[in-house]
N, C-alpha and C positions, 0 to 999 in steps of 0.2 A: 249470533249463535243462539243466545239466551233468548231473545225475541222469538226466533224460529222455534225452539223448543218449548216455550212458554205457550206459544199459539196451539202448536201440536198437541200438548197435553191437555190444554183446555178444550179443544176439538174432540179429543178421544174421550175425556171425562164427561163432558156434557153433550156428547153424540151430535157434535155440529157438522154439517156436511161442507167442510172448508175448501175441499179441492172443486167440488162443483161451483162453489160460489166464486172461486178465484178463476177458473175457467170461463165462467159466465161474464164476469167483470172485464177480463181481457178481451172477450168476444165483443164487448161494446166500444172498445177502442176504436177510432176511426179508421186507421190503416191497417190494424191487425184483425178486425173482426171478420171482414169479408173473405179473409183466408183461413179462418179458424173453423173448422166444421168438426163437430163432434156429436155424438149420440148421448143425450142426457141420460137415458136409462141404462146405459153402459156404465157410465161415470158413477150414478148412484149405486149401481150394483157393485162396483169396485170398492167404493167408500164402505158398504154394509159389510162386505168380506172383510175389510181392514178392521172394522168395529168388532167383528166377532173374534178376529184373532187377538187384538190389542186391547179389548175391552171385557169381552163376554167370555174369554176362555183364558184365564190367567197363566194356567200351566202351559198352555201352548205358547203365549207370548214369552214366558220365562225360558222355555227350552229354545226359542228363536234367539232370544237375547244371550243365552249361553253359547250357542253355536257362532253367533256372530263375535262374541268376545274371543272365543277360541280362533277364529279366522283372523282378528286383529292381532292377537298374539302370535300366530304363525308368520304375519306380515313384519312384525318387529323381530322375530327370530330370522326370517329371510334377510332383514335388513342387518342384522347382527353378523350373519355368516357371510354376506357380500363384504361388509366392513372389514371383518376379520381377514378375509382372502386379500384384501389390499396391503395387509402388513402394517397398517396404521395403528397407533395406540389410541384409545379413547375410554372415557368412562362407562360403565356398564349401562348407565341411564340413557346414553345419548341416542341409541338406536330408537328407543321409544318416544324421546323428545322430538327426534327427526321425523319418525311416521307421524306423530301427532301434528305436527307443523304442516305436513304436507296434506294432511286432509282437506286443507282449505282449497287446494288447487282446484279440485273438480268443482267446488262451489263457486268459486271467484271466476274461473274461466269456462263456465258451463257452455258458452257461446262458440268456442273454439272446438272444432270436431277432434275428439281423442286427445284434446289439450296437447297436441303436437308443438312443441317449442316451449309452451308455457310450463309442462312439467319439469323439462329438462333446466329451463331457467329457475324454477322455483328450488329444485333440488340444489343447484350450483349455490343460490343466494343462501339458502339454510345452512349448507355445509360450511360456506364461508363464515357465516354469523356463529356458529357453534365452534369455530376454530379449526375446521377441516379443509383441505383443499377444494376449491370449486370444481376443479377438474374430476375429482372423486365423485362428487354430487352428480355431475353431468353424466359419468359413466355409469353410476348407479341407476339413474334414471333409464338410460339406453338398456341397460340389462333388465329391468323391469319391463320395459315396452317389448323387448324381445319375448320374455316370458309370457306376456299377454298375446303376442302375435302367436307364438306357438300353441297355446291353449286354444285361442280363437281357431287356428288352422286345424287343430285335430277335432275340434267341434263340428267344423263345416265339414271335413273328410268323413266324420262318423254319422252326420245328420241324416243322409240317405238310409242308412241301414235302420237307424233308430226309427226313422218315420214309416218303415215297412212293417214294423212289429204291430201286431193286432192289439 
């Protein structure tokens, strides 16, 4: 994670078009390159927009960072409420610790669509590691997956109405 963050900070600070370089590099791989098609100008445009937000407009970046921190705090609060609903006792810091530990699931298991199975296993493992029942971790992962499916379903149901607006 530190290497990833350092690379991102250097790319932003020195305005290095890292995403485009990585995509070009992957495109040169023998078995992958022939299937990877992308518009180089679209990638450059995307990176330019990222530089505007992350580098050239610090107040916009700080507002996005504040919103992201609030969103993460809400996820910790959700975990706290779900844990409280089980009736188990746990230290106050544990929901934060569990939430932080599960953040790596998406990074490590990016190749599994929706991290189906991986998320449940990760939650069960982390819960057991911190002294809570693995079954509670599995149930919590299912509850969060259900929440995600409900939000996605609502978004799909509303998308035709949103798409018709001028």
